[in-house]
Residue, then its C-alpha position, 0 to 999 in steps of 0.5 A: i602149443g608153446r609160448r605165443n604161437r597160437l596164431d602161427f599154429f592156427l594158420f598151420l591148421l588152416l593150411e593143412m585143412v585147404a590142403l587136405f581138402t584139395s587133395a580130396i577134391y583132385t582124387v574124387i576128380f580123378l576117380a570120376n574122369e579116370s575110373d574106366t581106364v586105370s587098373p583096379g589096384s590104382l582104383t583101390g589105392a585111390i579110394i583107400f587114400l580118400m578114405f585116410n584123407a577124409m579121416m585126417l580132414i575131419s580131425t584137423t578140422a576139429l582141432g582147428c575149431t578147437q583152437a579157434f574157440n580157445i583164441a575166442q576165449n583167450l584160453t590155452t589147450n592146457e587150461r581148457s584140458n586141465a581147468f579143475r587143477y587151476h585155482y585161478l580158473r574157478n570161482e568161489v562155488g568151484q565153477f569154471v571161470n576165465p579171468h582172461d576173457r575180455g570178449c570174443w572180438k578183444n580176444c581175437v584182436e589180442a591174438l593178432q597183436d601178439v604177432n605183430s609186437v612180441t617182446l621176449d623176456d630178455g628184451h629183444k624184439a621177436w621177428r614178425r611171424l604174421s609177415r613170415a605167414v604172409q610169405v608162405a601164403r605168397f609162395l604157394v600162390e605164386v611159385v607153386p605151380c597151381k594153374f593146371i593139374f595133369s591127371g593122366r590124359t585129363r587136363l583140369a584147369l583151375 
């Protein structure tokens, strides 16, 4: 994932899940309202889109849950996948031990603190990624037209 961007990646996955879920809902609404007035080709295309969308939603949700679990345990994906290679992740008996785990709550707080006060090796203060995520969320809510969705003759109010 990269250095100090686990929260950015997690927020990306959350936004992706919301987008996939929203498009699935709109496709189902389209199929329910317009199934008798559209051509069979359009109907088939909508069903195929819904199937691929469902597969992407399932895989993105699984990846998001894995990332949330890694954040809660203060592990990287590499450490989780290759724990047998790293000696510091094993005790004397050879069992998995995470020396960086400070409990779920403190690990999540640390992930948030990484965003607010990151200092790179060269001493320069990194810009605040959380404020960037908030700006993206505001853009999606305020700028993207989301009051009405037009689907043929059907007008759906959100």
